[in-house]
N, C-alpha and C positions, 0 to 999 in steps of 0.2 A: 468591322474589325473585331468587335467583341465576340461575334459569332465564330470567327476563325480561331480566336484564342480559346474559346470553349471547346471547339472541335479538337484542337491540338491537345488541350489538357485531358480530354476524355480518351484520346488516342494513347497518350502517355500512361494514363491510369490503366487501361486495358493491357498495354504492353508490360507494365510493372506487375500486375496481378498474376499474369501467367496462368490464367484459368482458375485461380483461387479467389475467394471473396475477401478482398482487401480494400476496404472503403477509404481510399486516400482522401477524397473530398471531405468525408466526415472527420477523419483524423485532422485535417487542416482546420475544420471548424473547432474541434476540441483544442487544438493548439492556439487558435485565435482567442478562445475564451481564456486560456491560461495567460497568453501574452497581454490580453486586455486587462486581466486582473492585476498583473504585475505593473503594467503601465498606470492603471488607476491608483494602485498603492503608492507608486512613485509620485504621481501628480498630487495625491492627497497629502503626502509628506511635505512636498514643496509648498503647497497652499497653506498648510497649517504650521510650517516652520519646523516640523519634526524631522530630525536627521538620524540616519543610522549610526550605530556606535562606530567609533574610530577603529576598534578591533574587537574580535570575539575571543574571549578567554577560552583556554583549553577545556576547562570544566564545562563551560557553556556549550562548546562544540560536542563534547561527549554526551552531555545531557540531551542535546538536540538530536544526535545520531541515534542513541538508544531509544528515546521516546518516539522518534520518527519510525524506527523499525517496529516498535510495539503497536503504535497507532495504525500503521499501514497494514499490519496483520489483522488487527481488530476490524478495520473497515472492510478488508477484502476476504476474510476467512471466517470470522466469528459467527456462530449460529444466531446470536442475538441481533446482529446487524444485517442478517439475511433479508429482512423486509425492505431495507434500503436498496439492496441489489436485485430483488425479485423482478422489477420491471425490465431488467436487462439480462437476466440469467435464468437458468433452469437447474434445479437441484440434481446432482449426479452422484452423491454419496459423501463419504468422509475422506479427508485427505491426511488426517493426522489427529493427535489428541486435541479435542475441542475445536477442530477446524473442518470446514466443509469444502467439498470440491463441487464447483458449479460450472456449467457450460454457458458460454455466451450465446444469446439468441438475438434474432432480429437482423435487420440490415441497416446500412447507413449509419446515422448518428447513434441509433439505439445500440448497434453492434459496437461502435467505437467506444461509447460510454461503458458498455458491458465489459469490454477488454480492460478499460481503465479501473473499474471498480472490482475486478477480480484478480488484479495483478499487483501484489504488494510492491514490486519493484517500480511499476509505473506510477502508482499513486504516491509513492514516497516523495517524488519531486514536488507534488502539490502540497503535501503535508509539511515538508521542510520549508517551503516558501511561506506557508501560513505561520509556521513557527518563527521564521525570520521576521515577518511582519509583526508578530507578537512581541518580539524582542525590541522592536522600535517603539511601538505604541503602549505596550503593557508588559514591561520586562518582569516585574515581580509576579504577576499572575501567570505569565508564560513559563517562568521557571518552576512555579508551583505545579502547573499542569504537566510540564516536562518531567519533573521529579516523580509525579504520580505515575505516569506512563512508564518511566524507568523502573520504578519499584515493581510494577506489574510484570515488566519484562524479566527482571531478576527473579521474581517469584515463579514465573513460567519456567525459567531455566532450572531453578531449584526443584520444581515439581517433576520435570522430566528427568533430572539427575536422580532424584529420590526413587522414582518409578524404576529406573534402570538398576539402581542398587538393590531394590526389593526383588526384581526379577533375578538378578545374579545370586542373591541370597537363597531364593527359593529353588534355583536350578544351577548349582555350582558346576563350573566346567562345561556347561551346555549339555550335560547328560540328562538322564531321566529324572533327576531330582532326588529327594530323600524321602524315605518312608517316615512313619510316625515316630520312630526311634532315632531318626537322624542318619540312618544307614542308607548307602547308595542303593537305588533300585536296580 
């Protein structure tokens, strides 16, 4: 019976892939790790008597959202965190200011993890879940870490805005810019 189930699942996987390399079994393993981690956190909470907050304040939700955004980009795109992604990726160039573009490599679980650690949208779920757990067990530290990541995100946006303003000042109207006397070229 188990053999028939395995054959059926492999057949479904091939039908889904449609000739592409889509490691469904490996995705299922990654989902299992996530689900197991969430179940473990819930069990640990019950065993220790720690309960989630009755409600999440709007400011906590904003802090969680902005810090999740920033940390997901740091993990998936930052040059300094590339050693963490290196076993699963290959450097492919720059994708934006201070961000790398990497290609996923390998097959199976390696490929699935590569997709996770290069996709800020994908890893955000894991980060937000960790943040939520932090709000249960260590809310003060979690808010401090969240505020730090939020400050970095705001700084990033200000840096990008500043760079755009400098470009506009150096090249008004998108034309050839100004000469040394401030005259249009």
